[in-house]
Steps between C-alpha positions, in 0.01 A plus 500: 500500500663719231738642765206648687539529875237273655547609859189542710332836494538533876875549452433832324331745734491774237210353302185452706265244337252475784126518432470837682775637274324375186172652615675826595638522146175396334243716680628842384528368143150352522361835614708692245396272216134512597516876455559454126207273404280711724580786261401278210185394683410866561541565125273205421246609763492857363467391138263218600245766590523677166184459293636268230645148540738592214688735737568218746584262216736762358674536835541121513665505157719797591611338825595181321694681228672710765599177672641374172707818466597565864482173690716339232763757604477434873827313467635836619356415842606136510856558377553791742367282781713196427821699450453716810414192711822330393696819573355498852621143550860573397772533764611858421519823702194718556646777284573263212155346534324838483704599196414175324131532589482855366657391172250214463213748542655750258544240227138393538377861484704570186347195335151609611556845351608354166214250477241755610615748237467240225146407612393865520625572148337185357172519695264566208587190293528293820148596609349456155657159441444380856130582508449332164680193635266494799192519281392853598205639303305825475421666833724284720793574267446876536486474881812282515696726266407813698618340824828369357613820325466684829649228721815463288592863569649363823648176371859594592403557863311169521807313374727686742267399781570134415871564556447671836267226629731216397800675651325543836364145494835333437647660810203403714405867538137414451379788716634739236299311236192554716569872537552552128209289376262645757593855403439425131174318569351769723595777260359299210166442669450860614617658173292259288182561701557876480564500125196283424238631744609862547654585162285256297799371301357150452737232369781755457473588869521132602829462311648840588457433872739205465753703299520778759522251788799317349677829426481591868592143595839514327591816689399334825698185411815705442464652846463154655818381326688806622388431855585130478854552365558825690574697183361808327205419275674643193782244542268259319545716189881494515601214271866395509684295239498201736120516521460469124786251460441290190527159668259591780248655262521190280429278801197713581380482138552123489304441819230743392473331160421166660250643746344703217437183299346335807273792576405550136388136476282535810360833386421361156323213673268741682466706182377182330248453781383860453462442127286191564284718727475774237380248241196434723392867511504792743316324784749210524795737452373736771421210735849355475650850540325509838564140608868508405540779756477212750811343346679834476435596862582147623820486295621824652420367848679169440792689353577620851619149588654457154711812556612360837599179318679707236695707752596205721592269211712778349679551831546123526662512157724787610618281790524193271322264742259235373354433845388863523331476162320176587372644828384814318303295246338280763395770743382760249296224332316420823426868561375572146258206486352589840452857375347373173245284683398795717464722193280246323270474802488879527418544131225239515332703773563846354453457123124581507575832672801554271283460188243748629773759548673430168205524259137606480441320167249217565621270222864527611408451867297185425766335285771581755285348777478175302881469513531605864669177616743482207625848582522433875733201447752701295736581794536131593551393137760771429702502825757241394594684181552835677703340781749311283531790256629703793764240585634493143507880476707512818747258340512719184459178303416678177552214253297261715220756536491538120490125432218445750297780341533347155405162644189653657402647163530159336267356764254789522407614150409161347292400804323838511427483126357151541284603796359797312410299193335235718291733719424788261261303273317392817442864594731467801805700392537640854588151622777480239633839604507418871646152459771661287584742783524210745718297266739794445561532876530125560736439206736769630505341846570153360798608289647724771474218755676250274789738427559604861473140623765382256735798465500723810866425578608569143304826487665618822841410366436693177452827689873501579614394154 
């Protein structure tokens, strides 16, 4: 099919697709990724015990706007991952491979530096416009603005972290992802708690703890790269003409453009959900800020298997073998849905305790309890979308990723609008919001499944053309 080698995966001993191998790749990523939402959960828990609900509502708005700004740029992670995975699959010498891998990382870091600088310079209008778009008012707007102006001091380092994580993931060096994310998370938690409870810095302290943690994390990441490639850490800063070659930079920009559009569509979808929450007042907004932590934490956990799918599908593409890709899709799918079912059961049991830790506001706690089951089912509903996203990122199928995202938008926004206008007059806007979240995840899975079912051979072939 499309000149793709269809030989059985057993004929290639260099790519292990066994279940133990998938789990070995996924577990460090799962642990590393959990470190990040735990930071977010700590922020929510700290602010959730401030006296005013407006502080927690403001943090919810700030987090969503930050996602719109930063998560829409996490193409830096996915492109670095896909390109480094394919480099690992190529039949070239170890020295050539290391040189190519270093150049992939350097290009991604240069792009992160440029994008981060632009965001830092433009932060004031971005924050003002973004909070207005989200429906921020009065006290929650002040809290959100305070958090964001401090947090964006470290925006360059957060973007660079995307590049490091993707680069490690693509090579299957998931232990390095765990080391880096864990270091950032632990520093973030300790510094934040110190700044808030010892130095009484309030919302500024919550944000500054994250900034300082990411600054240290980039230094640590550079040391891990140096160890992995057996080079001096400052070699990362030595950019040759081949590294910044026009054709290779254009390929990176093209791939990033497509992934950017995809991520922007998804982020705007959740921004829309946040706006619907804001229209219902601080209690609904604060409640969903807490409950959506379930989705965030679960997504990061499921991403462990998605990264394994990304790495293995990228290496399958590097070897140009359809049978390897099909086995990767099948086996990572089985693993991710088993994990999702376990997560949903675990959340169902733990959400009451989780809510007690996250907020002491009675009105927020009660409303969140009413939607206990809806939140607990999120891992199972979202697993398919995260899994197949990983496969497409490994194939660096930028144009396909972009088209699917636009298709999801066409399915999501009209349905969500209709649900809101049906339930809101009945006084049940929360049902509209939560059914919209479910539909967003399911629509992504449906479109991704159709594309991979019909075009996996063609997508594999395109990697080499």
